[in-house]
Phi, psi and omega in degrees: 000126190282143177277150186293152176303311183307317172302317180299312187295317183294329174299312183301320184287318182296319183294317178297316182296316179304311184300311176302312178297326183294313181291327192269321183267357187293312175298310181298329169302308183297318182292321178294321184289319179288320180280343172263328187225015186295144182278185180305326183293336184268353173257021179287141170291166173303309179310302181302327180275325189235352175120172190258357181239134180230147169244131181232118175288153182058031190270017183277334178194184180059218185299316183308299178304315178286330174299309173309315179295329185281327170298310178307319177300337182267012178070030176258132174285143189231148167243117183271124179246109178199178182266349184251107186296317183298319184292319186293323179296322172303310189295316187290331174288321181300313183295311177292338174294317185264328187240156180263064173228172173272139181232137172232139177248147175230120181271124180213125182256102192286353174272001185258018171084190185296336178307327172307328181284327175294323187285318175296315179303319180299314187294326192263000199285335185255013175254149174276053185282123179232009175231126182241126178240106173284086186248336186298132182190151185232159169211157177232100173297134176136167182295159183295333180293339178268358189273127171287160174306312183295324180296313180297318178294321179304306180304311180293319175302308188278325180272331181250309185294318183304317182293318181289316180295314183291319171305322177292315185297316189289314180303317179296313184291316175301319175299309192290335178266000183052042185243143174284155180186190177222140169235122182250116177255120183273118174261221183190157177296339176303339182302339189284343180192151176310156182221093172308136179076006171209041194281323170294322181291320179291328177290325180285332174285331173296317177306305190302318180301302180303311179300320186290315185295332185280325178293332175303321176291319174295320187277334191295319184293344179270356185081022190251133183269125173241129192238124161270114180246120191230083179290153167270210173306129173226146183284096182218168181301325180299340180253023187288348173290356185226120179298317178316299184298316181291351176270349175069196189149185183299323185262359182234093175279167167288160181303327182285328174295319182287317175300324184295314183287328180290322182290322174301318180282344168285326176294336175270002169082011179300138185259339188212116183201151166285344171098348189211133186311313183289338182277329171309303182301321179298310180301316184292327177285309188305311192274009163296334182269146171305147185299327180294327179283319173307319179302315176300322174291326180283325180298322176297315177298309182288332179284335175283324171299313182301321181292329180278349176270359186282000000 
């Protein structure tokens, strides 16, 4: 007996709603469950779960600096990796003044090709680093026609190659040493749809999402936790093109507010998250709409920004 058209449409609607709710509530439900009902294993500190040393790329300012500070407050020794030595020394001094942890700085410019990874591996070989925060990233607001050949390559080297190479290295290292640990790949909310006038940046974050979600399956049997961390707007230098973003707000936290929340979610073992409560809410509202509609809205926003920079 054939089902009626109305029954079929209701079934499709129920399935679509269930799929949407699963995607949006999966992480908040896990956090709520762990924090209210979690067993002793889930009350462990980051240090107890993943080890006592972390390496953070792009840690001279912004989310990377704030994340390193928050890890240090959790009694984690940190390796600060970035290209500006003066800024790194200032961050290291700030951390050691506040926290009783060890700090090492590694000068590395991810736009300089494969040699940078040999340098990083050499610098880290004698340290028991078991936590990697792949945070380094750059962006160039504006249409692709305004981006130079060098800028395009720099973005790919920094946003794509760095995460792939360092994730590969740490996974191999942890596996060979039979150690548990964590790899956090910092993506962006722009991973959710193409972004005209921010095409290279959004595409690099779409790579980060696909790469990290696949890496989770390869790392899990080894006892290695891999997290996809995808913030929306945060008050950081990469967003300095917009006075509105830099003024902050409920949905636009400071780097310190964001890092406090993100580190707590790493401690809780979350595997995919925007990292901040109001970004969860923001994503739930945005993804109600089809990605093509979101693409149209985003191109208006970013084109306006690009026009202001002319």
